[in-house]
N, C-alpha and C positions, 0 to 999 in steps of 0.2 A: 850661715853657709851654705854655699851651691849644692842646688839641686843636682845630684847626678845623673839623673833619668829626666825627662820631664815629665807632670803631673797628666792624667788621662786627657784627654782635653774634649770628651763626650759624657757618657752616660759612665759616673762612678760606678763600677763593679762594687756590689755589698760582700763583705766579706765577715763568715763569724769564724772568731778567735776563743778556743776554750782554753783554759790553764787554771789550775787552783792557785797558783802562785802570783800574786798578785803583780809582784816587780817585772816576772815575765809578759803580764798580760800586758800593764803599761806600754813594756819596751816594743812589742809586738803592734800593740794598737797605732801608736805614736808614727811609730815607721812605716806603717802600711797608710796610715791617715797624710801624713807627708805627700805621699804617691800620688794621693786622689784617690784612692777607695775610700768607699764608704764601710766602716768598718765596726761591728756590734762585738762587745767583750763580755763573755760571762765564765766567772768562774766556776762554774757547778756545770757538770753534763746533764744534770736531768734537767736544769734551768733551760740549758742550749736546746734541749728536743722538745720545749715546749714550745721556746723561739722558732725553732724549723716549722712548725705548724704552720707559724700567723708569716713568715716570710720567707720568700726565694732568695739564695745565696749562690754566687758564684763558685764560690771556695767555702772551705771549712777546716781548718786549721785547728786541732787538737794534739793537747800534752800526752805523754802516752801514760806517765804515772800521774795518777786522780784520784783520790776517794770514791769507795762505791764502785765504782767503774773505770775502768782504764779506757784508755782514748782508741786504745783498739777497737773495744768492745762499743763503746759510744761510735765510731765510724761506719761498725758494722752495722748500725742500727738507722746510722745518716742516710747510705745508701738504702733504705727501704723508704724514707721520707723525701728524701731528693736525690733519687740518683743519676740525675745529671752533675750535680754539684760535684767540682773537683776538691778528691781530698786528700790531705798533709797530714802528715805524723809527726811531732816532734817528739822525741826522747832523747833521753843523756848515753842510754846505751842499746847500740843495734847490733842484739843480737840474729843468731841464725833462724830462731825459734819466730822472733817478732817478724822476719818478712816472712818466711812460710806463712805464720797467720795472717799477715796481710794481704798475703798474694791472695789466700784461700777463704777469707772470713769479710777482710773488708775492703778490700778491691783498692789500695793505696794509689795513690799517683805518683808522689815522693815519700821522703823521708830527709827530714832537718835533723839534723844533730845539734845538741848543747856542744857545748856553745856555739852558736852561728856565725856566720860571716856575711855582713848587712846586703853586699853585693849579691852574695849567694842566694840568702834568701828572697832578695828581687826575683833575680832570673826565676827562680821558682818557683813565684807567686804568679809572673805577668805569664811563664808557657802555663800556668795552672788555670788563669782566666782565658788565654787564648783555648784552650782545650774546651772549657765550658762553653765557650763561642761558637767552634765546630761542631759540640755535642748536641747543642742548642739547635745551631742553624741547620745541621741533618735533622734534627728533630723534628723542625718547625717543615722542612722542605720534606720531611717523609710524613708529617701530617697534613701539609696540604697536597701531593701527588696520592695519601689516599683518598683527601677531600675529592681530589679531580678525578681518581680512578672511581669513586663509587658516583660522582656526577656525571661520567662520563657512561658509565652501566646504565644509569637513569636514563641519560639522553638514548642512549642504544636500545634502550628499552620503549621509549618512546618512540624513537625512529622506529621499532622494527614495529610497533603497535600501526604508526602511522603506513608505513611500507604495507602491513595486513590489508588496511585500512583501506588505501587506495589499489591493491590490488585486487579486494574484494568490489569495490568499486569501478572498476580497469574491467572486471568479470561480468558484473552486474550492466556496465555501459555496451560490451561487446555484446551480450545477447538481447539488449534494448537494441542496438544496429542490427543485427540479426534478424531480431522479428520483425523490426521493421524492413528491412532489407525483402524478407519473404514475406508480408502481408504486400509489399510494393511488385513483388514476382508475381503474387497470386493476381490483385489488380491489374498488373498490364495481362495478366492473360485470361483473366476475364473479360479483359476489352477486346482482342483478339477472338475469344470465345465469339463474344457477342457481332463482332464480324463476321464473320464464319458464318454465324446463323444469319445474320441479314445477307447477306451476299459469298457463297464458300469460295470463291475466290480470291475477295477481299483478305481473307484468312491464309490462304494457301500464300497468297504472295505476300502479304506481314512476313511470313516466316522464314521466304526466300530472301525478300530485303535484310531482312536480320542478322541471317548468315553471311551474307553478301560484306555485311556491316563490322562484324564480329572479328573477319579474318580481314577487313580492312585497318580496323580501329589495331590490329594486335599488328600490322606493318607498319602501320603508321608511328608503334609506339603511344599513340595515346596514352593518358596517366588514366587510372582505374575510374575517378570520376568519370571523364571525358568519354570514357569508352561505356562504360552503365550509360550515361545521358545518349549517346550514339545508339544502343543499342533498344533502349526501351522506345526511342523517337522511332526506330528503323519499325519497332512492330506495332507501333498506333499511329505511323504517317497520316493512313489513310480515315482515321478515327470520324473524321468531318464529314464522311462521304453517305454514314446512314444515315442522314439525315433525309437524304436523296430517295427519289424511285428506285427502286432495283432498275427497269427497265432502261430506264436513262442513265445509271451508270454501266449497264452491259452496252451501250450505243455509245457512249464515251470509250471505252476499251476497245471494241471491233471496231466503229467509222466515226472517230471522234468529227470529221467535217460536215456530218449528216445533222450534229446539231445547231440549233437556231442559234440569234443572240442572246437569247434570255436564257435558254437553256445551259450554253456556254458561260452565263454572268455565276451559274447556278452551281457551277461545275469547278470556278475557278474560285469563288467565293469557300473552298469546304480545307483548303490551308488553314484558315482566318477561324473557322468553327474549327478545326482539330488542335487549336492555339486554344480558346475558350475552354476547351472541354478538358483538358491536359491541364489548365488552371485551375482548375476548382481542386486538383493535389497538390498542397503547397511544394511537397518534394518533385512536381514535374512541372515547375514553373518554367526552368531553364530547358525544359523538353520542350513544350509550348512553342518558345521562338524558333528551333530547332524543326519543329515541324512546318511554322508557320513558310519558310525558306527556302523548302526542297523541292518548290514547281518555279524558283527564280534560275534564269540563264546567265552565264559568265561574262555575256556580253549586254546585258540588260533587258532581252526580250522577253523575260519569265512573266510572274502573278506570282503574288497578287500586289507586291510591293514595286515591281519592274528595279530591283537593284540592282546591282553590279559589279565583278570582279570580286574586289576584297571586302567590299562593306557585305556582301553573302557571306552572314556566319560559316568558317569553318569544316563544323560538323554536318551545314546544312550541306553544302559543295561537295563533300562525302555519298552524305545521304542520296542527293541528287543522282550521281552516278548511278548507284545501286536500286534506286528507286527506277529509275530507265530501262534498265535492265533486267529488270523484273516483268515490266510491262509488258515489254516487247513481245509481239506476236508473232517475230519473227525465230527461226533457231539458234541455239545458244550461240554458233560461230558468227552468224551476221548480225546477231544482235551486237556479240564483242565488236565490230568491226564496227558498226553503227556509231556505239561511243569512240570508239575512237575518231572519227572519223567530226566528232562532236568535241572534239578537244580544242580550245581554244572561243568558242562560240558559243557551244549548251554549255560546257562542263568546264571546271577549270582544270590546266591542265596537270598540276599537278595530284589533281583530285584522278584523272584519268591511269597517270601513273601506275598510282598505287594502286587501283582496281583490276590491271592488266597485271599486276605482279601477285597479287592476294586471291582473285578469281580461281584462280585454278586450285590454291588451298583449300576455300574453302567446301562444306558439306553442305551444300544447298537440294532443299527438298525440289522434287520432280514438278515443274511448272503443271497445273492443271486449270480447264475449263468446263463453263459451266455448259450442259446440252439437255436438248429435251430429248424425251422417249423418242420421239420420231428421227433423233437425228443421230441414234445410233447407229453403229459399222462394226462388220465382223473386224478384229486385229485393234478395237480398242482394250484400252485396259481399263478398269476403273480405281478411281482414284477414294473412291468413300464406299461400303457395302449400301445394297439396297434393299431396304425392309418394306414388310406389310406395314398396313395401320395398325397391327396387333403391336408391332415391335419384332417378328419373327423375320429373321436372315434368311433373304432371298438368293441374292447372291454376295457373295464375300469382294470385299476393296482389296486389289490387286488383279483379280481375275479378268483372264484377258478372254474377251468377249468375242462368241461363235455363231452363226445363224442360227443354231438350235437354240440358246439362249438367249438372244434376243426375238425369237417369235414366241419361249416362252414363257418371257418378261409382257410381251405386247397381247397374248392370251390372258395373261395374268390381268392387265390392266383395264381388259375390258370389262371385268366383272370384279374387281377389287381395283378402283384408281389410285393406281401411284403419285403421291401428293409430294414426294422430297424432290430437292433438289439432284440431278445425276451430275456425276464429277470425274472427269475421265483425265488423265496423263495425256497431256499435248506429244 
């Protein structure tokens, strides 16, 4: 006899049939088995409940009229044991009360009325199997979704923990970097103070050069790292002069032509010594190379290496212009004119243009020079307060000197010699 519908091509769905009439049980079993279903038949509902505990079924078909327990009562219990299985009730008489009870208690998928038509039965069973597949797939998807959501929640917690840890590490790193920057700033300031103590005008000149380089670097839009290197180089560019005699430095500043060959060689060596001193601090390695080249000339006539043009580090070319301006014994206007005249020979033209745009914006400390007590003259303004040997302030900084002040200082010096350096604004 030909099959009306093809058998299941893949997994045979298990179907449980419960009916106390053997002839009905056999008929249902054979009909469904020929369709490729895996059929389990049970003549007793109590036995079927035991089977349900050990095996999962796609569809459960039960007769309504059975001894001890009705089909509806049996399917109601089935719902508790295997809620995803599709439940079908077979009954000879389909009354309204049965329908209502089925809806309220058993949640029956379909009713099959005896005697049934084979095709209608098979269509009902196929639909029941499809329902089971949909419910099972949805259940698996829901379980997978819940598992993924749970995993995602765990991953989010892990991510939050990692983000918090990274934030803490970043905070610690920022604190460490801030501490390092502060230590570096203090070290640079100590160097400037040391230069100022050794030779007061060196400290003043360092601060003037630093102010000019700060403005030039901003105008050149240097990166923060380059800006820091330039400003530190400006602050300690003359650190190599500390090893030279003070009188030699003063002569070099006032009349460089008076130095003999050996003295000039000592002065020309100070950029190299400055690089070596900066090299003792790891973070100042790059600063050292800038300091070494700040007396090079754009035309190659500078020292200590005779570098020319682009061979001179860019920051050294900026520093050279600021140093030349700050070292000049001329007035501000005249010194700026000398810088302009040196464009292309002593200085990089681009560096000169940056200087010309940046200098008016720079907040530059007043120029200072060191004088002897005998050189004090009315009208001079003290750049540094004058103190006694005991630390008593005699005249404050910023005081404009008069003949009276000078006479008092000279008289005081005859009794209690004043040993400190005297600084006045130029």
